[in-house]
Every structure is written in C-alpha cells, then in structure tokens.
C-alpha positions as CSV (number, residue, x, y, z in Angstrom):
1,X,20.6,-64.4,4.2
2,X,23.4,-62.2,3.1
3,X,21.3,-60.7,0.4
4,X,18.5,-59.9,2.8
5,X,20.9,-58.3,5.2
6,X,22.5,-56.4,2.4
7,X,19.1,-55.1,1.2
8,X,18.0,-54.3,4.7
9,X,21.2,-52.4,5.4
10,X,20.9,-50.5,2.1
11,X,17.3,-49.4,2.7
12,X,18.0,-48.5,6.4
13,X,21.0,-46.4,5.3
14,X,19.0,-44.6,2.6
15,X,15.9,-43.9,4.6
16,X,17.4,-41.1,6.7
17,X,18.9,-39.2,3.7
18,X,15.6,-39.7,1.7
19,X,13.6,-38.3,4.6
20,X,16.0,-35.4,5.0
21,X,15.8,-34.6,1.2
22,X,12.0,-34.7,1.4
23,X,11.9,-32.3,4.4
24,X,14.4,-29.9,2.8
25,X,12.5,-30.0,-0.5
26,X,9.2,-29.3,1.2
27,X,10.4,-26.4,3.2
28,X,12.5,-25.1,0.3
29,X,9.5,-25.1,-2.0
30,X,7.3,-23.1,0.5
31,X,10.2,-20.7,1.2
32,X,10.1,-19.7,-2.4
33,X,6.5,-20.2,-3.6
34,X,4.5,-20.4,-0.4
35,X,2.0,-17.9,1.0
36,X,4.8,-16.1,2.9
37,X,7.7,-17.0,0.6
38,X,10.1,-15.0,-1.5
39,X,7.6,-14.7,-4.4
40,X,4.9,-13.3,-2.0
41,X,7.5,-10.9,-0.5
42,X,8.2,-9.5,-4.0
43,X,4.5,-9.0,-4.6
44,X,4.0,-7.4,-1.2
45,X,6.9,-5.0,-1.7
46,X,5.4,-3.9,-5.0
47,X,2.0,-3.2,-3.4
48,X,3.7,-1.4,-0.5
49,X,5.5,0.9,-2.9
50,X,2.2,1.8,-4.6
51,X,0.5,2.4,-1.3
52,X,3.4,4.6,-0.1
53,X,3.0,6.7,-3.2
54,X,-0.8,7.1,-2.5
55,X,0.0,7.9,1.1
56,X,2.4,10.6,0.1
57,X,-0.2,12.1,-2.3
58,X,-2.8,12.1,0.4
59,X,-0.5,13.7,2.9
60,X,0.3,16.5,0.4
61,X,-3.4,17.0,-0.2
62,X,-4.1,17.1,3.5
63,X,-1.3,19.6,4.1
64,X,-2.7,21.8,1.3
65,X,-6.2,21.7,2.8
66,X,-4.9,22.3,6.3
67,X,-3.1,25.4,5.1
68,X,-6.3,26.6,3.5
69,X,-8.2,26.0,6.8
70,X,-5.5,27.8,8.8
71,X,-6.0,30.8,6.5
72,X,-9.7,30.9,7.6
73,X,-9.0,30.6,11.4
74,X,-10.8,33.2,13.5
75,X,-8.5,36.0,14.7
76,X,-6.2,35.9,11.6
77,X,-8.4,35.5,8.6
78,X,-6.8,36.0,5.2
79,X,-9.1,38.4,3.2
80,X,-8.0,36.9,-0.1
81,X,-8.9,33.4,1.1
82,X,-12.4,34.6,2.2
83,X,-12.9,36.3,-1.2
84,X,-11.9,33.1,-3.0
85,X,-14.3,30.9,-0.9
86,X,-17.1,33.4,-1.4
87,X,-16.6,33.6,-5.1
88,X,-16.5,29.8,-5.3
89,X,-19.7,29.5,-3.3
90,X,-21.6,32.2,-5.3
91,X,-20.5,31.3,-8.8
92,X,-21.1,27.5,-8.3
93,X,-24.6,27.9,-6.8
94,X,-26.8,25.7,-9.1
95,X,-26.9,24.6,-12.7
96,X,-28.7,27.0,-14.9
97,X,-28.1,30.0,-12.7
98,X,-25.9,32.8,-13.8
99,X,-23.9,34.9,-11.3
100,X,-22.3,38.1,-12.4
101,X,-19.5,39.3,-10.1
102,X,-19.5,43.0,-9.3
103,X,-16.7,45.3,-8.5
104,X,-16.4,46.5,-5.0
105,X,-17.6,50.1,-4.3
C-alpha cells in the first residue's frame, strides 16, 4: 500500500512538470524553426533587403524617365531632347536599312 501511494505521488508530482516541459519545448521549437520563427525572420529580412535594392533601382530609373518626359512637355520643349529622340527613331528604323544623318542647312 505504501509503495502504491509512493508511486502514485511520484507520478502525480512529475506529470505537471513533464507537461510544462513538453509545452515549452513545442513552442520553443516553433519559435526558432517554425514558419514564422527566428529562422524564417532571417530569410525574410534577406529577401526584403534584395527587394529594397530592386525598388531603389526602379525608382532611379523612373525618375530618370520622368525627367526625360518633362523635357518633352508642351510649352517648354528642350530642343536637344527632341533632336535626341528624332535621331534615335530615325537611325533605329529597321534592320538592314541605312540612315545617314545630314547637317542642318
């Protein structure tokens, strides 16, 4: 009888710590290796850095193109920009064609 009570007391005293250890281990594992854990955070930060670099490059390209468009706005057209666009259009007309630029009269 004493042994049975002793064994029962031992198991009942060790069940709560065992359950707590299991719960802490479960959540601890997923906090590090889970889909939204520390490991995934590191991977996401690396991807975000790459995407921010691409975004900065695209913004610079957009600003450059916007400046070129602003130079062609009606009312304050830049003659050098018009000449550049015209030459680009004329000299790149089709494969096999030859365009010879002429001096202005």
